C-alpha positions in Angstrom: 36.7 -9.0 -26.9 36.5 -11.9 -24.4 33.3 -13.6 -22.8 32.2 -13.1 -19.5 34.3 -14.4 -16.6 34.3 -14.6 -12.8 37.4 -14.2 -10.9 37.3 -16.7 -9.5 34.5 -18.4 -11.4 32.8 -21.2 -9.6 31.3 -23.8 -12.1 27.8 -23.3 -10.3 27.6 -19.4 -11.3 29.3 -19.9 -14.7 27.1 -18.5 -17.6 24.9 -20.9 -19.6 25.2 -18.9 -22.7 27.3 -16.0 -23.5 26.6 -14.1 -26.9 30.0 -12.3 -27.8 29.1 -10.2 -30.9 31.8 -10.3 -33.6 31.7 -10.6 -37.5 30.1 -14.0 -37.5 27.0 -12.8 -35.7 24.0 -12.7 -37.8 22.9 -9.1 -38.6 26.4 -7.5 -37.8 26.3 -6.5 -41.5 23.5 -3.9 -41.2 25.7 -1.9 -38.5 29.2 -1.2 -37.3 31.8 -2.1 -34.2 32.7 0.5 -31.9 35.4 0.4 -29.4 35.6 2.7 -26.1 37.2 2.2 -23.0 38.8 -0.9 -24.0 35.4 -2.9 -24.7 34.1 -3.1 -28.3 30.5 -3.2 -29.5 27.8 -3.3 -32.1 25.8 0.0 -33.2 22.9 -0.4 -36.0 22.9 1.8 -38.4 18.9 2.6 -38.5 16.7 1.9 -35.5 15.0 -1.0 -37.7 18.3 -3.1 -37.8 18.5 -6.1 -35.7 21.3 -8.3 -34.4 20.1 -12.0 -33.6 21.5 -14.0 -30.7 20.6 -17.5 -30.9 19.4 -19.8 -28.6 17.9 -17.7 -25.5 17.0 -19.5 -21.9 14.8 -16.7 -21.3 12.1 -19.3 -20.9 13.9 -21.0 -18.0 11.7 -20.5 -14.7 14.9 -18.8 -13.4 17.6 -16.9 -14.5 19.6 -14.1 -15.2 20.3 -11.7 -18.3 23.3 -9.7 -18.4 24.0 -7.0 -21.3 26.9 -4.6 -21.4 25.7 -1.6 -23.3 26.7 2.1 -23.9 24.6 5.2 -25.2 26.0 7.4 -27.5 23.6 10.2 -26.0 22.5 11.2 -22.8 19.0 9.2 -22.2 16.8 11.3 -20.2 13.0 11.9 -19.7 11.9 14.3 -22.7 9.1 15.4 -24.3 6.7 13.2 -26.7 5.0 15.2 -29.3 3.1 14.0 -32.3 5.5 15.0 -35.0 8.2 12.9 -33.1 6.6 9.6 -34.5 6.0 10.5 -38.2 8.4 8.2 -39.5 9.2 5.8 -36.4 6.6 4.9 -34.4 7.0 5.0 -30.8 10.3 6.9 -31.4 10.9 7.1 -27.7 10.9 3.5 -26.9 14.7 2.2 -27.1 14.8 -1.6 -27.6 17.8 -3.3 -25.9 16.7 -6.8 -26.1 13.4 -8.5 -26.9 12.3 -11.8 -28.8 11.1 -10.0 -32.2 13.2 -9.3 -34.6 11.3 -6.2 -35.4 10.7 -3.5 -33.0 7.1 -4.0 -31.8 8.0 -4.2 -28.1 4.1 -4.6 -27.2 3.7 -7.7 -29.3 7.1 -9.0 -27.9 6.4 -11.6 -25.2 10.0 -10.7 -23.6 11.7 -7.2 -23.7 14.3 -5.2 -22.0 13.8 -1.6 -23.0 14.4 2.0 -21.9 11.7 4.5 -22.6 12.1 8.1 -22.5 9.0 8.5 -20.6 8.8 9.6 -16.7 8.0 6.3 -15.5 8.5 3.5 -15.8 11.4 3.8 -18.3 13.8 0.9 -17.7 11.8 -1.9 -17.5 11.7 -5.6 -18.3 8.7 -7.6 -19.4 7.6 -11.6 -19.9 4.5 -11.1 -21.6 2.7 -9.0 -24.3 1.9 -5.2 -24.0 3.9 -2.3 -23.1 1.7 0.6 -21.6 1.4 0.8 -17.9 -2.5 0.1 -18.5 -1.9 -2.9 -20.6 0.6 -4.2 -18.0 -1.4 -3.9 -14.9 -4.8 -4.9 -16.0 -5.9 -8.6 -15.2 -4.1 -11.0 -16.0 -1.2 -9.0 -14.9 1.9 -9.4 -17.0 5.0 -10.4 -15.2 7.0 -7.2 -15.2 9.8 -5.0 -13.6 10.5 -1.3 -13.8 13.2 1.2 -12.7 11.8 5.0 -12.0 13.4 8.0 -13.7 16.5 6.1 -14.8 18.8 7.9 -17.1 21.8 6.8 -18.7 24.8 8.7 -19.2 26.6 8.9 -22.7 29.8 7.3 -23.0 29.9 5.0 -20.3 29.9 1.3 -20.4 26.7 -0.2 -18.1 26.1 -3.8 -17.3 22.5 -4.0 -17.1 21.2 -7.4 -15.1 17.7 -8.5 -15.2 16.9 -11.6 -12.7 13.7 -13.4 -12.8 12.2 -16.1 -10.5 8.6 -17.0 -12.2 7.6 -19.6 -9.5 8.3 -17.0 -6.8 6.8 -13.9 -8.8 10.1 -12.0 -8.4 12.0 -9.6 -10.7 14.7 -7.5 -10.0 16.6 -4.9 -12.3 20.3 -4.3 -11.7 22.7 -1.7 -13.4 26.4 -2.0 -12.5 25.4 -4.1 -9.6 22.7 -1.4 -8.1 19.6 -2.6 -7.8 17.2 -0.1 -9.5 13.8 -2.0 -9.7 11.7 -4.4 -8.1 8.3 -6.4 -8.5 7.6 -6.0 -4.7 4.7 -3.7 -4.9 3.4 -5.6 -7.9 3.4 -8.8 -6.2 1.3 -7.2 -3.3 -1.2 -5.6 -5.6 -1.7 -8.6 -7.7 -1.2 -11.5 -5.0 1.8 -12.9 -7.0 -0.4 -14.0 -10.0 1.7 -13.1 -13.1 1.1 -14.0 -16.8 4.2 -15.5 -18.2 3.9 -16.1 -21.9 6.6 -18.3 -23.6 9.5 -16.0 -25.6 10.3 -16.9 -29.2 13.8 -18.9 -29.2 16.3 -16.0 -29.9 16.8 -12.5 -28.6 17.3 -9.7 -30.9 19.2 -6.4 -30.2 19.4 -3.3 -32.4 19.4 0.5 -31.9 21.4 3.2 -33.5 21.8 4.9 -30.1 22.9 2.0 -27.8 25.8 0.0 -28.5 25.6 -3.7 -27.8 28.9 -5.4 -26.7 28.1 -8.6 -24.9 25.1 -10.5 -23.4 25.4 -13.4 -21.2 22.5 -15.6 -19.5 22.4 -17.9 -16.7 20.2 -20.4 -15.2 20.1 -19.3 -11.7 19.3 -15.6 -9.7 22.6 -14.0 -9.4 23.0 -11.8 -6.4 24.1 -8.1 -6.2 27.9 -8.9 -5.1 28.0 -11.1 -8.0 26.9 -8.6 -10.4 28.8 -5.5 -8.9 32.0 -7.8 -9.2 31.0 -8.9 -13.2 30.6 -5.0 -13.6 34.0 -4.2 -12.1 36.0 -6.9 -13.7 34.2 -6.1 -17.3 33.8 -2.3 -17.2 37.3 -1.3 -18.2 36.8 2.1 -16.6 34.7 2.1 -13.5 33.8 6.0 -13.4 33.9 7.3 -9.5 31.4 9.9 -9.9 28.9 7.5 -11.8 29.5 5.1 -8.9 28.9 7.8 -6.5 25.9 8.9 -8.4 24.1 5.5 -8.5 24.9 4.8 -4.8 23.5 8.1 -3.8 20.1 6.9 -5.2 20.0 3.3 -5.4 22.5 2.4 -2.4 23.5 4.5 0.9 21.5 7.3 1.9 23.1 10.8 1.3 23.6 12.8 4.5 21.0 14.3 5.9 20.5 18.0 5.1 18.3 20.1 7.7 15.5 22.0 6.4 15.3 24.9 9.0 13.2 27.4 7.1 10.7 29.6 9.0 8.6 32.5 7.4 9.4 35.6 8.5 7.4 38.7 8.2 7.9 39.1 4.5 5.6 35.9 4.1 1.9 36.2 4.3 -0.1 32.9 5.4 -2.7 32.8 2.9 -4.5 29.3 3.5 -5.1 27.5 6.7 -6.8 24.3 7.2 -6.6 22.0 10.1 -9.1 19.2 8.8 -10.5 18.6 12.3 -13.8 19.1 11.4 -16.3 18.8 8.2 -16.3 22.4 7.7 -12.6 22.5 6.9 -13.3 20.7 3.4 -15.3 23.5 2.1 -12.0 25.5 1.9 -11.1 23.1 -1.0 -12.3 22.2 -4.5 -12.7 18.2 -4.7 -12.0 17.0 -8.1 -12.5 13.4 -9.0 -14.8 10.4 -7.5 -12.5 8.9 -4.6 -14.8 6.3 -2.8 -14.3 7.8 0.5 -13.2 11.5 1.4 -14.3 12.4 5.2 -13.4 14.0 8.2 -12.9 11.4 10.9 -10.4 10.9 14.1 -9.6 14.5 14.0 -8.2 14.4 10.5 -9.1 14.3 6.6 -9.0 10.7 5.5 -8.9 9.5 1.7 -9.7 6.2 0.1 -9.1 5.8 -3.6 -10.2 3.2 -5.8 -8.4 0.7 -7.8 -9.0 -2.6 -5.9 -6.5 -5.4 -5.9 -6.7 -5.9 -9.9 -7.5 -2.4 -11.4 -9.1 -1.7 -14.7 -7.3 1.3 -15.7 -10.5 3.1 -17.2 -12.6 2.5 -14.3 -10.2 3.6 -11.8 -9.0 6.6 -13.2 -11.8 8.6 -12.0 -11.7 7.2 -8.6 -8.7 9.1 -7.6 -8.7 12.7 -6.1 -7.5 16.2 -6.4 -8.0 18.7 -3.3 -7.8 22.2 -4.9 -7.1 25.3 -3.1 -9.7 28.0 -3.8 -6.9 30.7 -3.8 -4.6 31.6 -6.6 -1.0 32.5 -5.2 1.6 35.2 -6.8 4.9 34.8 -6.3 7.4 32.6 -3.9 5.6 29.6 -2.0 5.7 27.8 1.2 3.5 25.1 1.8 3.5 22.3 4.9 1.1 19.7 6.2 1.1 16.4 7.4 0.2 12.9 6.2 -0.2 9.8 7.4 0.0 6.7 5.5 -3.1 4.1 6.3 -1.9 1.3 4.3 0.9 0.7 2.0 1.0 0.6 -1.5 -0.6 3.7 -3.5 0.7 7.4 -4.4 0.3 10.8 -3.3 1.7 14.0 -5.0 1.9 17.7 -4.2 1.0 20.5 -6.9 1.9 23.7 -7.1 1.9 26.7 -9.0 -0.8 25.5 -11.3 -2.2 27.9 -13.8 -3.1 28.4 -17.5 -0.5 28.3 -20.4 -0.4 32.1 -19.8 -0.5 32.4 -16.2 -4.2 32.7 -15.9 -6.3 31.2 -12.9 -7.4 28.2 -15.1 -10.2 27.3 -12.5 -11.8 30.8 -12.5 -11.6 31.4 -16.2 -12.8 27.8 -17.6 -15.1 25.8 -16.6 -14.0 23.4 -13.6 -12.7 20.1 -14.5 -14.1 17.0 -12.5 -11.8 14.3 -13.9 -10.0 12.2 -11.2 -7.1 11.0 -13.8 -3.8 11.9 -14.2 -4.5 13.7 -17.3 -4.8 17.0 -16.2 -1.4 16.9 -14.2 0.6 16.7 -17.5 -1.3 16.1 -20.4 -3.3 19.2 -20.6 -3.0 22.7 -20.7 -2.1 23.2 -16.6 1.5 24.4 -16.1 2.5 23.2 -12.6 5.4 21.5 -10.7 4.4 18.1 -9.1 6.4 16.3 -6.2 5.5 13.0 -6.1 6.6 12.4 -2.0 4.7 8.9 -1.4 5.3 6.3 -4.4 4.4 2.4 -3.4 3.9 1.7 -6.9 5.4 -1.1 -9.3 8.0 1.2 -11.1 10.2 2.1 -8.3 12.3 0.0 -5.3 9.5 -0.2 -2.6 12.0 -0.6 0.2 13.1 3.0 -0.7 11.2 6.0 -0.1 11.4 7.8 -3.6 10.8 11.5 -4.4 10.8 13.3 -8.1 9.8 16.6 -9.0 8.3 17.2 -12.4 7.6 20.4 -14.4 4.3 20.0 -16.6 3.1 20.1 -19.0 6.4 19.3 -20.7 7.1 16.1 -18.5 10.6 17.4 -17.4 12.2 15.7 -14.5 13.8 18.5 -12.5 14.9 16.1 -9.9 15.0 12.3 -8.4 16.0 11.1 -5.0 15.5 8.0 -2.7 16.0 7.3 0.7 16.4 4.1 2.6 13.4 2.2 4.5 9.8 3.1 4.0 7.1 5.5 5.6 5.6 4.1 9.2 2.1 3.2 8.7 -0.2 5.3 11.3 2.4 7.7 12.0 2.4 11.5 10.8 5.0 12.8 8.5 5.4 16.4 7.8 5.7 17.7 4.1 7.4 21.2 3.5 7.8 22.9 0.0 9.7 26.0 -0.4 10.0 28.2 -3.5 12.2 31.4 -3.9 12.5 32.5 -7.4 13.9 29.4 -9.5 15.2 27.6 -6.5 12.7 24.6 -5.4 13.3 23.0 -2.2 11.5 19.5 -0.6 11.8 18.4 2.9 10.2 15.4 4.6 10.2 15.1 8.1 13.0 18.0 8.4 15.4 16.2 5.9 16.2 18.0 2.7 15.3 15.4 0.2 15.3 17.5 -3.2 17.0 21.1 -3.9 16.5 22.0 -7.5 16.9 25.0 -10.0 14.5 25.7 -12.8 15.1 27.6 -15.4 13.3 29.4 -18.6 15.9 28.3 -21.4 15.7 24.3 -21.7 12.2 24.5 -24.2 10.5 23.8 -20.9 8.6 27.1 -20.3 9.4 29.9 -17.9 10.1 29.6 -14.3 6.5 28.9 -12.8 5.8 31.5 -10.4 1.7 31.8 -9.9 -1.1 29.3 -9.4 -3.1 27.1 -7.4 -1.9 24.4 -5.0 -3.5 20.9 -4.7 -2.9 17.6 -3.1 -3.3 14.4 -5.0 -4.2 11.0 -4.1 -4.0 8.4 -6.7 -5.0 4.6 -7.2 -5.0 2.2 -4.4 -4.2 4.6 -1.8 -5.2 5.3 1.8 -3.8 8.4 3.6 -4.8 10.8 6.4 -3.9 14.8 6.2 -4.2 17.6 8.6 -2.7 21.0 9.4 -2.4 22.2 5.6 -0.8 25.7 5.9 0.2 27.8 2.8 2.2 31.3 2.9 2.9 33.6 0.0 6.0 35.9 -0.9 4.4 38.4 -3.6 7.1 40.4 -5.4 4.8 42.3 -7.3 3.4 43.7 -3.8 
């Protein structure tokens, strides 16, 4: 296995350090070597085995770290249940590189990791802390994450992290595609990041991930250089994998027009223009957002959080706007939203019911929490579509869309589009469910076209429930013209 080289290889971008893992590397006796597609790497026998890579320049003010890795399994978002952690704490956290010999990624001052959580799941950090509420609180840790990133098994990936501590800029690339940035993080926290000195050595070790080679540069490499490194070192460039990464993180797919119009089989069951205070009585407002008002002929919502939030205090300053109706069968929802400021998150909850299809708001005491808990951590089944997300775990130069099925945290689909939503302009949201098919459209473009199923240990196809618009932290958004149509197969 040869070290990383460039063709041509100007001296100014030659690696400062290359770890080519072989029989002399400390720790290899606790694993085995695997060769796939012309490249050899090391695999730990247990999750606690560690491979020592001596002399890391990770504490330099600027740099690039490149990891060649291959997963033996498809790594995608999955459930976390208590029994999963009986013998292996934090079993969903996959260490790729860290500055600790043990697996405690929370205590590590530097870590590059993949987590089977929904977002962020491919991430790097430069200070202690791991959970979002640790990373985001003051002082804000230097951090970059990618949203809903999945690894396909039996493919070599070139994962690259670039950092510029003085500028507060952090980027994640996979196979030369930019998958994560710290741009929103910089905006919310004013570029003030905590960076804690890392230990002098790096450690790799995972019983799923094969580690082939690691290289460090003392400058920030650009996308073109990183792409060339991948193409020269991959041995096998899979066009299908390239096409998938490019569709999500590179160029836009061709627009697919959404042309649905409800016919006579569909009944309009809900309508709210949000142009007068009386319209708010049509909804149950759950949470404690600082401002919810009808103004300027529209519904305006401002949630809490501030520039440097405290997780416990701002969780209740978020909002659910629930319909009072419980819908049975196929569903069509449309409304307009207008971002009044960059940053924040809004999502649409659909087919929300109790765990046996019951109307949870009619059967049980109404919930008052504004936190995210009832979307995915409580006994409320639902689909949720994140259609406006300008947070620190996704590229903010692209509009991202994710649909999850809860409370199983099951990602049904993820896509992105170039650009950002225009401020102070209306954008049309449209959601259509017909049986097991779910379609999501923004401004007439079908951004997700999905199929659910009842055979993946993620519950039945959801076909009954309430609808809610949710506005999360640090958001300022206006709404108008919410309409909901229903097609009830039960008559």
